[in-house]
C-alpha positions in Angstrom: 157.7 52.6 47.3 157.2 55.6 49.5 154.8 55.7 52.4 153.3 59.1 53.2 152.0 59.7 56.7 149.8 62.5 57.7 151.2 64.8 60.3 149.0 65.3 63.3 149.0 68.8 64.7 150.5 69.1 68.2 148.0 70.3 70.8 148.9 72.6 73.6 148.3 71.3 77.1 144.8 71.8 78.3 145.8 74.3 80.9 147.2 76.7 78.4 144.3 76.5 75.9 142.1 79.5 75.7 138.4 78.9 75.6 136.4 81.0 73.2 132.9 82.1 74.4 130.0 82.8 72.1 129.4 86.6 71.7 126.3 88.0 73.2 124.1 88.9 70.2 121.0 89.8 72.1 121.7 93.5 72.2 122.6 93.6 68.4 119.3 92.3 67.1 117.4 94.4 64.6 114.5 96.2 66.2 111.9 94.4 64.0 113.1 91.0 65.4 112.3 91.9 69.0 108.5 91.8 68.7 106.6 89.0 67.0 104.7 90.3 64.0 101.8 88.8 62.1 98.1 88.4 62.5 95.7 85.7 63.7 93.2 84.3 61.2 90.6 81.6 61.3 91.3 79.1 58.6 89.4 76.1 57.4 91.3 73.5 55.4 89.5 71.0 53.3 91.0 67.7 52.1 89.2 65.7 49.4 90.0 62.2 48.3 88.6 60.0 45.5 87.5 56.7 47.0 89.3 53.8 45.4 91.3 56.1 43.1 94.0 53.5 42.7 91.5 50.9 41.5 89.9 53.4 39.1 93.2 54.5 37.7 94.2 50.9 37.1 91.1 50.5 34.8 91.5 53.6 32.8 93.9 55.0 30.2 96.3 57.7 31.4 94.3 60.3 29.4 90.9 59.1 30.7 92.3 59.3 34.3 93.6 62.8 33.7 90.3 63.9 32.4 88.4 62.3 35.3 90.7 63.9 37.9 90.5 67.3 36.1 86.7 67.2 36.1 86.8 66.3 39.8 89.2 69.2 40.6 87.0 71.6 38.6 83.8 70.6 40.5 85.5 70.7 43.9 87.1 74.1 43.1 83.8 75.5 41.9 82.1 74.4 45.2 84.8 76.1 47.3 84.6 79.4 45.3 80.8 79.3 45.4 81.0 79.2 49.2 83.3 82.2 49.3 86.5 80.1 49.8 89.9 80.6 48.2 92.1 78.0 46.5 95.8 77.5 47.1 97.2 76.2 43.9 100.6 75.6 45.3 104.0 77.4 44.9 
């Protein structure tokens, strides 16, 4: 049976080690990164919840639950659009 041992690299004494310093990148930035860009907007976020949705879902078929939630989303979406709002439907 052969035993293999890993060799550890020998380190130079600390006094002879050269320390590397991080390069100064501040002068190499792209001009567009120097000034913050963007615009400020007023935003209203609305969160809606179905009260006791877990209890309701437990009493319904999956298809009935889907239809109920779909109707709820349609009604809420229509109210937001009617008031001049926009919907974020995700990625």
